[in-house]
N, C-alpha and C positions, 0 to 999 in steps of 0.2 A: 825796571820791572822785567825787561827782556833778559837780563843777566839772571835774575832770581828764577825766572821760568826755566831757563836753560839748565841751571843747576838742579832744579827739581826734577826735570825730565831725566837728566843724567843719573841721578840717584835711583830712580825707578828702573831704568833700562840696564844699568850695570849691576843691579841686584843688591846694592848696599842696603842694610836694614833701614827703612825709612820711616819718617814720623807721619802718622795719619792725623794726629793732634800734636799739641805742643809736647806731650809726654808719651805718646804711644809708639812703641818699638815692635815692628813686625819681623819675625824670624821665620825664614823659609826652610822647612825640613822636608827632605826627600826620603822615599823608602821604596823598596821593591815589593813590600807587602801589598797584597791586592786590597782594593777598597772594600770595606765591609768584612775583611778577615779579622780574627781575634787580635792580631798584632796591630792592625791599623786602628781598631777601635780603642785599644789601650793607649796609642799615641794620641788619638783625639781627645781621650779623657785627660791625659797629661796636659795637653794645651788648654783645656778648660780650667784645670786647676792652676796652671801658670797665670792665666788671665784673672782668676779670682783672687789669688794671693798678692797680686800686684795692682789690684784695683783697675785692671784693664790697661796697665801701662806696657805689659809684654804680651804680644799676640803670637801664638805659634801656629803657622800656616802649614798644613801637611799636604805633600804632593805624593800620593800613593801610586802603586802599580807600575813603577818604572817610567812614569812620564817624564822624569828628569834624566832618563838614561839608566844605563848599567851603573853598578856600584863605583866602578872606576871613574865613570863620567861624573857621578855625584861628587867624589872627592876633588876632581879637577875643577868642577864648577864652584865648589866652596873656595878653592884657592884663588879663583879669579873673581869671586864675589857674586856670582850669579845666584847661588843659593847660599845658605849660611850654616846649615846643619844637616845631618843625615842619620838614619837608622840603618846601619850596614852590618853585614856579616864580616868574618875575617877576610873574605875576598876583597872587601873595600878597605879594611884596616891595613892590608899588606901594602896598599898604595901610599899610606901615610908612613908606615914603617916595615921594612923587610923582615924585621924580627917577629912580626906577627905570623909569619909563615910557620912558626913553631906549632901552631894549632892545626896545621894541615898534615901533621905526621900521622899516618893512618894506624888505627889500632893503639893509639897512645894511651887512651883512657877507656875504662870499662864501666865507671860509675861517675855520678855528679860529685860525689865525695872526693874521688881521685882527681877530677878535674879542678875542683876548688883548691886542693892541696898544691898541685902543680902550678896553677895560675898564680896563687898567692906568692909563691917562691919566685915567680918571674915578673911580678907586677911592678916593683920599683924600677927595674930596667926598662920595661915596656912603657911605663908612664913618662919616664924621662925622655925617651925617644919621641913619643907622640907629641909632647910639649915642645921639644926642640924643633919639630917640623910644623909647628903653628896650629896645633889642634888641642882641644881638651876633651877628655872622656867624661861624659856626664854620668854614665852608668854602663855596666856590662849587662847584657840581655841574652841569656842562653836560650836558644830556640828549641833545641831538642836533638835526638839522635838521628844519624844519617844511615840509611840502608841502601842497598843496591836494588833498583827497579829495572827489570829487563823485559824484553818482548817474549821471552821463553825462559823455561827453568834453567837455572845454573846452580851448581853445587860447589864446584872447585874453581880456583883461580884460572886454571887453564881454559875453562869454558868461557870466562869473561874476555879472554884474549881474542876470541872470535867476534866480539861485539864492537860496535861503533859507540864509543863513550863520549858523553858531553864533557867538555872542559870549558873554562871561562876564556872568552876571547881576550887576548892580551896577556894571559898568563903563560909566557913562553918557557919559563922554567918547568912548570908542571907538564907542558906539552912535550918538551924534550925528554923528561923523565919517563912518562907513559910510553913514548915510542921506544926508549932505550929498553924498557922492560918487556917489550914485545906486544904492547897493546895498540889500539887504534883510536886515539883521541880525535875529536872533532871540536875545534874551538868555535864557540857561539856566544852571542849575547843572550842574556836571560829572556829577552822578549822574543828570541827566535827559537826557543826551545819547543814549544808546542807545535808550530808548523813543521819543524824538523823531525819531530816524532811522527807527525801525520804522514810525512813523505817518506819516512824511513832513512833520513839522513843520519839519524842516530837511533839506537834501540837499546841504549843503557844509560841510566843516570843514577848517581848517588844523591839522595835527597831525603828530607824529612817526610814522614807519611802525611802530616797535616798539609804540607806544601804540595805534595803529590795530589792530595785530594782537591785542595782549593784551586789549584792551577789546572786540574783535570789531566795531568801528565800520566797518571796511572791507567787511563783508558787505553793507552798505547804501550804501556809496560806493566802488564797485569801480573807480573811475578816478582815477589819480594823476597830477598834473601834475609833470613833472620840472623843477621850479624851486625853488631854495632861497629860500623866502619869508622865512625868519629862522631863528634858533637858539633852542631852548628852553633858556633859562638857568635853572638852579635854584640854590638855596642851603639850607644847613642853618643855622636861626636859633634862638636861644634867648633867653628873657627875661634881661636883664641882672641882675635881682634874683635869679633862680634860679641864674645862673652864679656869682654871688658867694657863694652858699651851698656851692658845691663847695670842698673844702679847697685852698688855694693850692698845695700841693705836688703836686696832681694836675692842675691846670689846663693846664700846658704839654704834658704827655704826652697829655691828652685832645684838645687842639687838634691835635696831631701826627697822632693817629689819625683825626680828623675830615678833616684835610687829605688824608690817604692815601685816605679814603673818596671825597672828591671826585675824585681821580685815577682811582679804580676806576669811578666812574659814567661818567667821560668815556671810559674805555676800552670802554664798551659801544657807543659811536657806530659804530665800524666794523662791528659785528655786524648793522647794518641790512640788509645784503645778504641774510642768512639770513632775516630777517623778510619781505623782499620776495619771496624765493623761495617761502616758505610761502604767502603771500597770492596769488602768482602761480599756484600750483597749485590755488587755490581761486577763481580768476576775476579776480584783480586785473589791470587793464591800466594800463601806464605809458606816458605820452604825452610824447615829447620835443619841444622847441621848435628851430625853426631860429634862426640868429642874428638875423634880422630880427623874428621873433615875440618872442624874448627882449627885444630892444631896445624893443619896443612896451610890454611889461610895465614895463621900467625907466622909460621916458618917462611913461607914465600915472601910475605910482607916485610918481615924484619931482615931478610936477606938483602932487601933493597935499601935499607936504612943508610948504608955508607954512601950510596949515590945521592940521597936526599941531603945528607950532611954536607954543608959547604956549597951546595948548589942552590937548592930551594930554601933551605934553612941555614943561616949563618952558624958556623961551627960551634961558637962559644954557647949560644943559647940552646942549640940542639943538645949539647953535652949536658947543659944544666937541666933541661927538661927530663932527659933520660935518668939523670942522677935523682931527680925528685921523685920520678916514677919508682925507682928502686927503693928509695927511702919509704915511700908510701907502702910498698909491698911488704917490707920487712918490719915496719912498725906495728905494734899491737893496736887493735881497733880503737881502744879507749884513748890512745895517745895520738891518734891521727888528727892533730890540729894543724892548720896551715902555718908554715913557718913565718916568723916576723921578718 
């Protein structure tokens, strides 16, 4: 009996999916999405559906709001078995595969259609790398467009150089690139963003308006530049080992539910206008660019692509992404189907 008790306690404390009954499997999923946010509610709904279709055999337990740490912490904890799955952005995905940094190329895409085309062309290579590193992508979940939020108005890139920019702690490649370009990056954990904005440690952050509202970051950065800097691309990932513990007869239906969840997350993107309206009522100012000003952002950003290639983003996948972008631009609208 003592041996059995010790084994049971070990299973709990090291975080391996454990049985509450003879057939019940608990999967711990972490996310930075705040509790009660649209993204958290969608994940909770997915968990309820998983429970229903498996007759209670698979239980998804959500840990929201960064209680499991930053996204890099989440991936590390999945690897050692403390948690088993995560809803992460590309920041977390890059810990699984450096090739995911391709989605950090600024001003790479201007529409979701363009994103779909480029990602479809890269997907076989990305999926292979993720699987080789011990993970499975349950679904992609695009969160929305990223804009610059600052403490005062900025119009041109040169003005941003005077700001103290948030960057992810542990992302040394991006840190070096920002510094090389003459900017002032400040590496922080996501949980440190709000207090750092409050104290003035940082005064500029690139983020999604809904995130800026739900996290209250906009109260300290009440100026938004109306320029799509990039798209926050998310994914639901799970340890391959844990996925294999799920009975085979349930795997396909759980994947279908996960894919539906990804679609629901993407459907949040158009609701950004409501977030902007709410923030506008509380002092947010949105600054538009003239065609010439936008072109200056594009010129400055693309001039730095050679430094991104081979340092932040592996050369081969960088080149492939740029080629796909060029293909998308030259194709007629009616033929813009993602490549096989």
